[in-house]
VEXDOTI-142480 format. One record per residue: residue in three letters; z, x, y of N, C-alpha, C in turn. Coordinates in pm, whole numbers. Atoms other than C-alpha are relative to their C-alpha. Example, Ala and Ser with C-alpha at 12.3 -4.5 7.8 and 13.67 -1.06 7.14 Angstrom:
<kelums>
KELUM  rest     n_w     n_u     n_v    ca_w    ca_u    ca_v     c_w     c_u     c_v
KELUM   ALA       0      89    -119     780    1230    -450       0      90     120
KELUM   SER      -6     -82    -119     714    1367    -106      73     -77     109
</kelums>
This chain:
<kelums>
KELUM  rest     n_w     n_u     n_v    ca_w    ca_u    ca_v     c_w     c_u     c_v
KELUM   MET      26    -154      36     202   -7735   -2441     -17      -6    -181
KELUM   THR      98     -34     144      32   -7592   -2795     172      40     -38
KELUM   ALA     -66    -130      35     285   -7419   -3025     -44      83      -8
KELUM   ALA      72    -173     -19      69   -7138   -2973      97       9     178
KELUM   ALA    -104     -10    -133     180   -7173   -2629     144      27      34
KELUM   ASN    -161     -69      -4     565   -7137   -2701      13      82     -62
KELUM   ASP       3     -87      71     494   -6900   -2953      20     125     102
KELUM   GLN      30    -156     -97     591   -6622   -2667      -8     127     -54
KELUM   GLY     -25    -194      76     609   -6318   -2970    -111     -27     -52
KELUM   ALA     175      -8      56     239   -6399   -3075     -97     123      63
KELUM   GLN     133    -125     -57       9   -6115   -3036     -88     -34     -79
KELUM   PRO     131      31      62    -344   -6135   -3031     -31      65    -146
KELUM   ILE      61     -80      67    -517   -5982   -3322    -139      91      45
KELUM   ARG     132    -124     -94    -689   -5646   -3259     -98      21     -85
KELUM   ARG     130     -19      99   -1048   -5599   -3380     -56     111      67
KELUM   PRO      35    -148     -79   -1234   -5272   -3308     -92     -85      97
KELUM   SER     103      82     -89   -1470   -5357   -3004    -143      34     -34
KELUM   LEU     195     -14      36   -1866   -5348   -3094     -28     131      59
KELUM   HIS      23    -173       5   -1901   -4997   -2919      83      53    -110
KELUM   GLN     -49    -112     109   -1623   -4860   -3149     -74      -4    -143
KELUM   GLU      74      90     101   -1810   -5065   -3439    -122     148     -21
KELUM   ALA     110     -46     -46   -2105   -4908   -3304       7     173     -65
KELUM   ALA     -16    -116      67   -1993   -4551   -3311      57      60    -137
KELUM   ALA     -44     -11      99   -1817   -4544   -3634    -130      27    -138
KELUM   ARG      93      11      57   -2142   -4603   -3802    -110     110      49
KELUM   ILE      75    -102     -29   -2356   -4362   -3596      74      91     -60
KELUM   ARG     -41    -109      46   -2108   -4136   -3683      27      25    -169
KELUM   GLU      41     -48     138   -2143   -4167   -4066    -105      17     -23
KELUM   MET     186     -44     -41   -2549   -4113   -3976      20     127     -83
KELUM   ILE       1    -128     -49   -2415   -3776   -3834      58      72    -126
KELUM   PHE     -59    -101      89   -2236   -3659   -4121     -56     -12    -108
KELUM   GLU     138      16     118   -2498   -3779   -4395    -137      58      10
KELUM   GLY     112     -26     -48   -2733   -3594   -4229     -93     -98      28
KELUM   GLU      93      48       3   -2928   -3902   -4155     -73     -18     140
KELUM   LEU     -32     -15    -169   -2884   -3823   -3796     -35     160      13
KELUM   ALA     -42    -101      -8   -2980   -3498   -3823       0     130     177
KELUM   VAL     -99     -91     -80   -2816   -3188   -3584    -160      72     136
KELUM   GLY     107     -73     -93   -3057   -3064   -3271     -97    -137      50
KELUM   GLU     107     128     -22   -3266   -3435   -3256      66     -69      88
KELUM   ARG     -20      71    -162   -3267   -3672   -2945      71    -130    -175
KELUM   VAL     -80     136      37   -3075   -3992   -3020     -89    -145      -1
KELUM   PRO      96     156      -5   -3336   -4282   -3125      83    -105      27
KELUM   GLU     -38     110     -41   -3192   -4513   -2910     -37    -188     -36
KELUM   LYS     136      92     -26   -3435   -4834   -2932      38     -12    -181
KELUM   ALA      35     -38     159   -3427   -4756   -3330     138     -47     -51
KELUM   LEU    -178      46      70   -3002   -4789   -3377      33    -144      67
KELUM   CYS     -56     156     -36   -2993   -5086   -3116     -86    -138    -110
KELUM   GLN      24      70     104   -3240   -5245   -3368      52     -48     -97
KELUM   ARG     -78     -23     109   -3051   -5134   -3667     140     -59     -17
KELUM   LEU    -144      72      10   -2709   -5200   -3548      24    -142      44
KELUM   ALA      35     194       7   -2844   -5571   -3445     111      33     206
KELUM   ILE     -67      -8     -67   -2673   -5460   -3058     -80      50     134
KELUM   SER      88       4    -160   -2790   -5406   -2640      25     150     -36
KELUM   ARG     -60    -156     -25   -2842   -5046   -2490     176      33      20
KELUM   THR    -131     -44     -87   -2482   -5109   -2330     137      69    -120
KELUM   PRO     -69     -52     138   -2298   -5090   -2659     -48     129     -48
KELUM   LEU      39     -77      54   -2475   -4876   -2780      38     156      48
KELUM   ARG     -17    -128     -44   -2440   -4576   -2480     165      12      28
KELUM   GLU    -162     -80      19   -2023   -4603   -2503      -9       6     -67
KELUM   ALA     -56      -1     164   -2061   -4592   -2857     -45     189      10
KELUM   LEU      82    -137     -56   -2258   -4255   -2740     113      98     114
KELUM   LYS    -112     -25     -53   -1981   -4181   -2487      89      56     -89
KELUM   VAL    -151     -12      65   -1722   -4212   -2751     -36     194     -98
KELUM   LEU      74    -101      80   -1930   -3947   -2998       2      86      67
KELUM   ALA     -27    -145     -85   -1950   -3730   -2714     112      53      19
KELUM   SER    -173     -10    -110   -1599   -3698   -2603      26      74    -190
KELUM   GLU     -48     -86     164   -1542   -3590   -3042     -96     125      -7
KELUM   GLY      75    -126      34   -1819   -3329   -3018    -166     -35     -61
KELUM   LEU     102      41      69   -2097   -3513   -3198    -149     -12      65
KELUM   ILE     119      25     -96   -2326   -3581   -2944     -15      48     174
KELUM   GLU      55     -16    -149   -2481   -3439   -2590     -92     -91      28
KELUM   LEU      54      88    -139   -2533   -3639   -2319     -87      76      57
KELUM   LEU      86     -92    -114   -2847   -3533   -2117     -21     -48      87
KELUM   PRO      -3      80    -106   -2845   -3626   -1769    -136     -37     -16
KELUM   ASN     113      33     -29   -3159   -3879   -1725     -72      -2    -145
KELUM   ARG     109     -71     129   -3310   -3766   -2071     126    -104    -153
KELUM   GLY     -78      53      87   -3071   -4000   -2301     114     102     -92
KELUM   ALA     -88     -82      90   -2865   -3825   -2604     -76     104    -123
KELUM   ARG       7     -42     192   -2881   -3582   -2924      50      56     -68
KELUM   ILE    -106     -51      59   -2700   -3491   -3188      15     183      39
KELUM   ALA     -51    -100       9   -2494   -3190   -3146     -21     131     -90
KELUM   ARG      14    -104     111   -2565   -2854   -3285     141      85     -16
KELUM   LEU    -136     -91      94   -2307   -2684   -3502      37     145      46
KELUM   THR      55    -162      -1   -2276   -2311   -3385      89     103     -56
KELUM   VAL    -105    -115      99   -2118   -2008   -3569     147      16      77
KELUM   GLU     -39     -43    -114   -1946   -1969   -3248     168     -86     -22
KELUM   ALA    -122      94       5   -1782   -2290   -3243      42     -50    -121
KELUM   VAL     -57     -57     114   -1708   -2240   -3595     117      84     -26
KELUM   ASP    -115     -99      27   -1528   -1959   -3611     136     -34      99
KELUM   GLU    -153      41     -87   -1275   -2133   -3296      37     -99     -81
KELUM   MET      -2      76      90   -1246   -2423   -3513     132      52    -141
KELUM   PHE     -95      -3     110   -1131   -2320   -3839     111      23      24
KELUM   PRO    -158     -51     -47    -857   -2113   -3747     128     -81      95
KELUM   VAL    -104      88     -40    -694   -2382   -3565       0     -77    -111
KELUM   MET      15      52     130    -759   -2633   -3825     124      42    -103
KELUM   GLY     -65     -49     143    -625   -2416   -4152     151     -11      51
KELUM   ALA    -187      16     -38    -307   -2353   -3907      65    -159     -15
KELUM   LEU      -2     112       4    -294   -2725   -3886      56     -69    -121
KELUM   GLU     -21      52     177    -324   -2797   -4259      68      60     -54
KELUM   SER     -90    -105      92     -85   -2529   -4385     114     -72     118
KELUM   VAL     -97      90     -32     171   -2702   -4134      20    -136     -84
KELUM   ALA      -2     152      32     102   -3046   -4241      28      32    -166
KELUM   GLY     -82      17     140     137   -2926   -4626     104      85     -37
KELUM   GLU    -117      -7      34     444   -2770   -4599     104    -111      32
KELUM   LEU     -89     148     -55     616   -3082   -4380     -38     -91    -133
KELUM   ALA      46     132     108     431   -3309   -4678      76      11    -117
KELUM   CYS    -102     -63     126     603   -3082   -4970     161     -45      49
KELUM   THR    -116      35     -59     930   -3178   -4770      25    -142      33
KELUM   HIS     -53     133     -38     911   -3546   -4727     -98     -94    -103
KELUM   ILE     100      63      58     642   -3669   -4961      78     -39    -117
KELUM   ASP     -81      66      91     771   -3941   -5252    -101      33    -142
KELUM   ASP     104     -36     135     666   -3951   -5621     -97    -124       1
KELUM   VAL     103      92       5     462   -4254   -5510    -127      61      27
KELUM   GLU     155     -37     -54     236   -4099   -5250     -25      89    -116
KELUM   ILE      75     -99      98     211   -3803   -5502    -121     -68    -116
KELUM   ASP     100      72      63      77   -4068   -5736    -129     -60      39
KELUM   GLU     108      49     -28    -164   -4191   -5534    -106     106      60
KELUM   VAL      41     -96      15    -286   -3864   -5437     -74      52    -132
KELUM   ARG      69     -16     135    -360   -3758   -5761    -107    -108     -92
KELUM   ALA     121     117      -9    -530   -4097   -5841     -93      35      86
KELUM   LEU     106      -2     -81    -739   -4019   -5547     -72     127     -58
KELUM   HIS      20     -88      57    -770   -3652   -5689    -102     -52    -127
KELUM   TYR      57       7     197    -918   -3753   -6087    -124    -140      67
KELUM   GLN     123      59     -30   -1166   -4007   -5882     -96      84      89
KELUM   MET      75     -31    -102   -1299   -3765   -5668     -59     146    -111
KELUM   ALA      29    -130      95   -1326   -3497   -5949    -140     -82    -155
KELUM   SER     116     104      79   -1543   -3797   -6136    -183      28      85
KELUM   HIS     127      18     -15   -1759   -3794   -5906     -70     111      47
KELUM   HIS      77    -103      14   -1834   -3432   -5840     -62      15    -117
KELUM   LYS      62     -35      77   -1917   -3427   -6183    -108    -110     -18
KELUM   ARG     128      53     -20   -2170   -3653   -6134    -116     -12     120
KELUM   GLY      69     -61    -125   -2310   -3519   -5837     -14     -96     140
KELUM   GLU     -11      55     -80   -2192   -3766   -5608      42      31     105
KELUM   LEU     -99     -77    -106   -2139   -3617   -5285      41    -126      83
KELUM   LYS     -37     129    -125   -2128   -3920   -5016     165     -81     -94
KELUM   GLU    -111      54     127   -1828   -4058   -5286      80      96     -35
KELUM   TYR     -77    -118      -2   -1720   -3726   -5345     107      26     141
KELUM   PHE     -42     -14    -125   -1660   -3690   -4995     114     -90      65
KELUM   ALA     -91     106     -53   -1499   -4008   -4895     151      24     -47
KELUM   LEU    -161       9     120   -1213   -3949   -5183      76     156     139
KELUM   ASN     -33     -90     -32   -1175   -3608   -5038      70      19     174
KELUM   GLN     -51       0    -106   -1111   -3652   -4686     119     -96     -23
KELUM   ARG    -125      67      14    -872   -3928   -4806     121      66     -21
KELUM   ILE    -119     -52      21    -654   -3687   -4952      49      79      78
KELUM   HIS     -87     -84    -159    -634   -3462   -4630      60     -70      81
KELUM   GLY    -124     110    -171    -524   -3770   -4428     131     -23     -99
KELUM   LYS     -93      29      18    -310   -3865   -4713     153     151      20
KELUM   ILE     -89    -124     -57    -125   -3496   -4669      54      19     129
KELUM   LEU     -12       3    -143    -132   -3512   -4332      78    -154      57
KELUM   GLU     -60     144      -1      26   -3918   -4336     130      52     -33
KELUM   ALA    -130     -27      38     311   -3776   -4565      64     129      64
KELUM   ALA     -88    -105     -83     402   -3480   -4319      89     -51      74
KELUM   GLY     -89      93     -48     520   -3756   -4129      26      18     136
KELUM   ASN     -25     -37    -130     483   -3593   -3758     -95     -45     138
KELUM   PRO      92      68    -121     271   -3785   -3479     -72     104      95
KELUM   THR      54    -107     -38     253   -3471   -3312    -127      49     -82
KELUM   LEU     115    -110     104      26   -3280   -3559     -98     -80       3
KELUM   ALA     105     103      32    -127   -3573   -3651     -91     -62     151
KELUM   GLY     101       6    -125    -249   -3635   -3318     -73     142      78
KELUM   ILE     114     -97     -17    -404   -3266   -3239     -98     -15    -107
KELUM   TYR      88      -4     190    -539   -3268   -3621    -123     -89      35
KELUM   GLY     129      73      -5    -727   -3555   -3513     -81      -9     157
KELUM   ALA     118     -39     -90    -919   -3397   -3202     -65      65     -70
KELUM   LEU     138     -94       2   -1080   -3170   -3378     -93     -93    -180
KELUM   THR     102      98     130   -1198   -3457   -3716    -114      15      17
KELUM   ALA     117      56      42   -1478   -3543   -3630    -111     190     -24
KELUM   ARG      88     -26       5   -1647   -3245   -3586      46     121    -143
KELUM   ILE      -9     -80      94   -1484   -3047   -3884     -20     -81     -83
KELUM   ARG      49      91      57   -1580   -3341   -4049    -110      16     -30
KELUM   MET      77      36       1   -1886   -3312   -4007     -99     198     -88
KELUM   ALA     -32    -161      78   -1850   -2890   -4117       5     -61    -166
KELUM   ARG     -29      11     163   -1679   -2997   -4446     -89     -53     -99
KELUM   TYR      98      10      64   -1991   -3159   -4524    -123      46     -37
KELUM   MET     100     -75     -27   -2229   -2959   -4437      34     137    -148
KELUM   ALA     -20     -90     132   -2036   -2676   -4691     -43     -78     -95
KELUM   ASN      40      73     145   -2053   -2954   -4986    -101       5     -55
KELUM   LEU     145     -13      39   -2447   -2918   -4958     -41     175    -125
KELUM   SER     -23     -59      67   -2371   -2599   -5139      45     -21    -149
KELUM   ARG     -69      82     146   -2336   -2678   -5531     118     152       0
KELUM   GLU     -74    -157     -24   -2161   -2281   -5513     173     -38      12
KELUM   ARG     -98      34     -63   -1906   -2406   -5260      68    -115     -54
KELUM   TRP       7     134      23   -1882   -2780   -5405      77      63     -94
KELUM   ASN    -125     -66     116   -1741   -2620   -5710     124      77      23
KELUM   GLN     -69     -79     -43   -1549   -2392   -5575     133     -56      93
KELUM   ALA     -91      53     -75   -1369   -2622   -5326      86    -101     -97
KELUM   MET     -28     109      75   -1342   -2898   -5655     117      98     -95
KELUM   VAL    -167    -115      55   -1070   -2578   -5811      63      21      97
KELUM   GLU     -51      13    -143    -940   -2549   -5459     101    -141     -33
KELUM   HIS     -42     166      -1    -866   -2904   -5487     121     -21    -131
KELUM   GLU     -91     -22     154    -672   -2863   -5869     116      57      74
KELUM   GLN    -161     -82     -85    -429   -2616   -5659      65     -69      73
KELUM   ILE    -107      44    -115    -365   -2810   -5367      58    -147     -68
KELUM   LEU     -80     107     115    -268   -3126   -5653     149      49     -67
KELUM   ASP     -93     -22     103     -80   -2915   -5851     129     119      73
KELUM   ALA     -91     -53     -87     103   -2746   -5530     150     -98      43
KELUM   LEU     -45     139     -86     184   -3065   -5360      85     -75    -167
KELUM   SER     -66      27     117     293   -3210   -5725     146      91     -18
KELUM   LYS    -124     -97      38     569   -2941   -5768      60       5     140
KELUM   ARG     -40     -34    -130     639   -2956   -5392       0     129      78
KELUM   ASP     -10    -186     -33     607   -2596   -5341     -69      11     186
KELUM   GLY      44     -26    -136     530   -2588   -4962     -59      85      57
KELUM   SER      59    -142       1     461   -2219   -4931    -142     -20     -80
KELUM   LYS     169      -4      34     219   -2232   -5162    -114    -121      14
KELUM   LEU      69     106     -41      50   -2559   -5053     -36      82     183
KELUM   ALA      39     -56    -130      29   -2405   -4704     -90     144     -48
KELUM   THR     108     -99      49    -149   -2111   -4880    -122     -48       4
KELUM   VAL     155     100      29    -413   -2316   -5051     -80     -58      77
KELUM   LEU      36      66    -138    -466   -2499   -4754    -109      82      57
KELUM   ARG      72     -54    -113    -544   -2261   -4535    -135      95     -56
KELUM   ARG      66     -23      39    -744   -2052   -4760     -91     -50     -80
KELUM   HIS      56     149     -21    -916   -2403   -4841    -128     -18     105
KELUM   LEU      43     -23    -163   -1041   -2380   -4489     -33     145      37
KELUM   GLU      83    -200     -24   -1127   -1960   -4452    -126     -53    -125
KELUM   ASN     110      14      98   -1354   -2072   -4761    -104     -90      68
KELUM   THR     104     110     -37   -1552   -2404   -4644     -40     108     117
KELUM   CYS      59     -97    -143   -1588   -2169   -4271     -58      73     -58
KELUM   GLU     139    -146     -30   -1777   -1866   -4412    -109    -109     -67
KELUM   THR     102      92      38   -1993   -2150   -4599     -47     -74     106
KELUM   VAL      40     111     -98   -2063   -2369   -4303     -70     109      69
KELUM   LYS      45     -95     -99   -2143   -2043   -4103    -130      34     -77
KELUM   GLU     136     -29      52   -2409   -1934   -4374     -90    -117      17
KELUM   VAL     119     133     -15   -2572   -2326   -4391     -50      76     204
KELUM   ILE      64     -29    -120   -2600   -2261   -4003     -79     127      29
KELUM   ARG      77    -140     -40   -2731   -1900   -4018    -128     -77     -64
KELUM   ALA     125      38      79   -2968   -2023   -4267    -107    -180      64
KELUM   GLY     108     148      -8   -3126   -2347   -4122       1      42     213
KELUM   ASN      29     -89    -115   -3146   -2103   -3785    -129      92      -5
KELUM   ALA     120    -109      69   -3362   -1865   -4012    -114     -92      52
KELUM   GLU     118     119      56   -3593   -2178   -4037     -32     -53      93
KELUM   GLY      57      59    -116   -3621   -2285   -3712      67    -172      16
KELUM   THR     -31     152     -13   -3415   -2608   -3759     126      -8       4
KELUM   GLY     -61       6     -29   -3134   -2755   -3750     110      18    -145
KELUM   ALA     -48      -8     102   -2829   -2717   -4006       6     -86     -97
KELUM   ASN       0     113     132   -2819   -3034   -4161    -126     -26     -30
KELUM   LYS      86      62      -3   -3161   -3100   -4106     -48     118    -115
KELUM   ALA     102     -80      91   -3260   -2753   -4333     101     -55    -132
KELUM   ALA     -19      50     128   -2979   -2871   -4617     -44    -155     -44
KELUM   GLY      32     121      60   -3142   -3172   -4643      88    -117       7
KELUM   GLY    -149     109      56   -2866   -3442   -4569      53      49     -81
KELUM   GLY     -71     -11     129   -2675   -3520   -4865     -98      48    -118
KELUM   ASN     100       6      84   -2998   -3473   -5047     -24     128     -95
KELUM   ALA      41    -137      23   -3055   -3087   -5125      95      62     -87
KELUM   ARG     -79     -87      47   -2794   -2994   -5340     -69      -5    -158
KELUM   SER      37     -33      98   -2873   -2884   -5666     101     -78    -153
</kelums>
């Protein structure tokens, strides 16, 4: 009997499955506008690009459909889901409430090391903002919000938050396509860092809620502009390349 067989405590190394990896790649393409809302999912092209067969691709599409990013069309493939003004109005107040609670809890539990980590991410993000690097900025933006949620130390809150993350993330990216909103968001993140550094839970909750409310209004403007032009909102905004 081998040593491995004798080691009853050994656990298999967990790796993402092929369809999970594919879902992650396609998710990023959607967020960055490479796959425009309202358009059919180019299954053959994606299979070639990701070097996978149709089976894991379709499993990946089911995952993305459960997140609200993909619409499965009976016997007609799939398309990238459109964000509507009505959906945004439903989602953002809920996310604002969740982030407010996360902010209050984070200020109660966060330690100095975690605050320093958020501060470091903030200054990296500010540098990308200054250079107009939206993709890099956005990745750090999401890490900061994630750090605050993590510091809250509430698995129930994290689970509910996670159920909305994908569509909210798409909306947040769309909002930052407006240079005016992007600049405003950077100011709001300065306020977020200040409140967190002071462990002022009440102030952080207020700033986070306002941050989401302002993002909500900008996203609705982007959607309306896209509808007026007869295109998807991401397409109208030109993915991540239309900012000034």
